[in-house]
C-alpha positions, 0 to 999 in steps of 0.5 A, spaced: 500 500 500 503 506 497 498 511 496 502 517 494 509 516 497 514 520 494 520 517 490 524 519 496 520 516 501 520 509 497 528 510 497 527 511 505 523 505 506 527 501 502 533 503 506 530 502 512 528 495 510 535 493 508 538 496 514 533 491 518 534 485 514 542 486 515 543 489 522 537 487 526 533 480 523 539 476 524 541 478 531 534 479 534 533 472 537 540 472 540 539 479 543 532 476 546 535 470 549 541 474 552 536 480 554 540 485 551 541 489 544 548 490 542 549 497 544 553 498 537 546 498 534 546 505 536 552 507 532 549 504 526 542 507 527 545 514 528 550 513 522 544 511 517 540 517 520 534 514 523 536 517 530 535 524 527 529 523 522 524 529 522 530 534 526 532 539 521 539 539 519 542 545 522 541 541 529 545 535 526 538 531 524 536 528 517 530 532 516 524 529 513 517 529 515 512 525 520 510 520 514 518 519 513 518 517 521 512 512 520 515 509 514 522 508 518 518 506 525 514 500 521 520 497 518 524 497 525 517 494 528 518 489 523 525 487 525 525 488 533 521 492 537 526 493 542 530 497 537 524 500 535 523 503 542 530 505 542 529 510 537 522 512 539 524 514 545 530 518 544 528 521 538 520 521 538 519 522 545 525 526 547 529 529 541 523 532 538 520 535 544 526 539 545 526 541 538 518 543 539 519 546 546 527 547 548 531 554 548 536 555 542 541 553 547 538 547 549 537 545 542 544 546 540 547 542 546 543 536 546 540 535 539 546 534 535 549 528 539 542 525 540 541 525 532 548 522 531 547 516 536 553 519 541 548 520 546 541 517 548 535 519 551 530 517 556 523 519 558 522 520 565 514 520 566 512 514 569 513 512 577 512 506 581 505 509 584 503 513 578 502 510 571 496 512 567 495 517 573 501 521 571 498 528 573 499 526 580 506 524 580 510 524 586 517 526 584 519 533 586 523 539 584 525 545 589 528 551 587 534 553 591 537 559 589 539 559 581 538 551 581 533 546 582 534 540 587 530 534 584 528 528 588 524 522 586 524 515 582 521 513 575 519 506 573 519 502 567 523 507 563 526 505 556 533 507 555 533 508 562 540 504 563 543 507 557 541 514 557 546 520 557 540 525 558 533 524 562 527 528 560 524 528 567 518 531 569 517 533 577 512 537 581 514 544 582 508 547 584 500 545 586 497 538 586 495 536 579 497 537 572 499 545 573 504 544 578 509 539 573 515 542 570 520 538 565 527 538 566 533 536 562 537 532 566 544 529 564 545 522 567 552 523 570 549 528 575 551 526 582 545 523 585 542 520 579 542 513 579 539 507 575 537 500 576 536 495 570 529 491 570 530 484 567 525 478 566 521 482 562 515 478 558 517 482 552 522 487 549 527 483 553 533 486 549 531 493 550 534 497 556 528 498 561 530 501 568 528 504 574 531 511 575 532 514 582 534 522 583 537 523 590 538 531 591 539 531 583 541 539 582 540 542 576 541 549 573 535 553 572 536 553 564 535 545 565 528 547 565 524 545 558 519 550 557 516 554 562 515 552 569 508 549 570 508 547 563 511 540 564 504 536 563 502 539 557 509 538 554 509 530 556 502 530 553 504 533 547 510 528 546 505 522 548 501 524 542 506 523 537 509 517 541 503 514 540 503 515 533 510 512 533 508 506 537 502 505 532 507 505 526 512 500 530 506 495 531 504 496 524 511 493 522 510 488 527 503 485 525 506 485 518 512 481 520 507 476 523 503 476 517 509 475 512 512 470 516 505 466 516 504 467 509 511 464 508 511 458 513 504 456 510 507 456 503 512 451 506 509 447 511 505 441 508 500 437 511 495 432 508 499 432 502 499 439 501 501 446 503 497 449 509 496 455 505 491 451 501 486 450 507 481 455 507 481 456 515 488 458 514 487 463 509 482 466 513 487 467 518 491 470 513 486 475 510 484 477 517 491 479 519 492 483 512 486 487 512 487 489 520 494 491 518 492 495 512 487 499 516 492 500 522 497 503 517 492 508 514 490 510 521 497 511 522 498 515 516 492 520 517 496 522 524 502 523 520 499 527 515 495 531 520 502 532 524 505 535 518 500 540 517 501 542 524 493 540 526 491 537 532 493 529 532 490 527 539 484 523 538 487 521 531 493 518 535 489 515 540 485 511 535 491 509 531 495 507 537 488 503 540 487 499 533 494 498 531 497 495 538 491 491 539 491 488 532 499 487 533 497 482 539 492 479 535 496 478 528 502 475 532 497 470 536 494 468 529 501 467 527 503 462 532 496 459 530 499 458 523 505 455 525 502 451 530 507 448 535 513 451 531 510 458 533 511 456 540 519 455 540 524 461 539 527 458 532 521 462 529 520 469 531 512 469 531 513 467 539 517 473 540 512 478 536 507 476 541 511 477 547 513 484 544 506 486 542 503 485 549 506 491 552 504 495 546 497 495 549 500 498 556 505 503 555 504 510 552 497 510 555 493 503 556 488 501 551 483 503 556 486 510 557 485 511 549 478 509 549 477 514 554 480 519 550 476 518 544 470 517 548 471 524 551 473 527 544 466 524 542 462 526 548 465 532 551 465 528 558 471 527 561 471 520 564 478 521 568 474 526 573 
């Protein structure tokens, strides 16, 4: 499904596909087994320009628009969602947020190393006691002269043990969303700690950490945006983050479909390929239709973003459908593979384990439904 992709976008998609096939697919099973992606992939992502897509060249980026970004995310999602997450967080949640809300000094300092891959970033919003209820986070930042002193902890942070920069959201004022501010915190700042979270069901190769901030002191110019606008910044980042997750899930579902089609053509039962069985074809057809629908929802969000129009509701729709479809597609792929789908010789089991968390982070499926419902009815179910 190409619709009106430009020649440059066809080239970008082919470049991303070739990169995934050469650098990710041959290694993803081993990375999953040892629970760690090879850190060298970050340098390669930076070299090919994937960590700077949509960031202007004057800040070290590769340029491009949001549809370009979604094309790349789809291919990375097809390859390994652990790698997709590295890019989605460092570029999508942090670098693009600095580009939108940062001062010129912050852009000049942080965007070139993030785009090149010499630095990575993480997004410090979720806390041990506040996931979906982010407006009530407990991490606190107190002013001390010309500095801020931050205390608190963050949980389930992608890139958390690899990041050189953390975008940390902390309370600087009144309870609720208006009392939250955002800070750019180098992770080598005294008092900043991290602990790796292992034993995950999926995304096993991806760095996921718990962050601790014990009297972490940062200067006033580390604040991103104005005081009290942190929640607004976080929600704007998550709107685009949901587009990114959805695009990656289109790739994951497509990978599950492609593996299933290939296997169904090779696997013989009752003297013929299982691809000739009607109920196998039904599963493949259902996967294909739902995945194409998810892609169209993602591309709609990208189009709106490229025209600087609101994307909140459309991003929630895309995230809801694409993530739930990724789980369904991976589950159907295991059914096509039968017993072989249950062992890690084939990638479909990994697809299912990786897909499952997509319905949880950056807003659960239930949260997306409430956001969509609020847009439809004008009634806020959160209060």
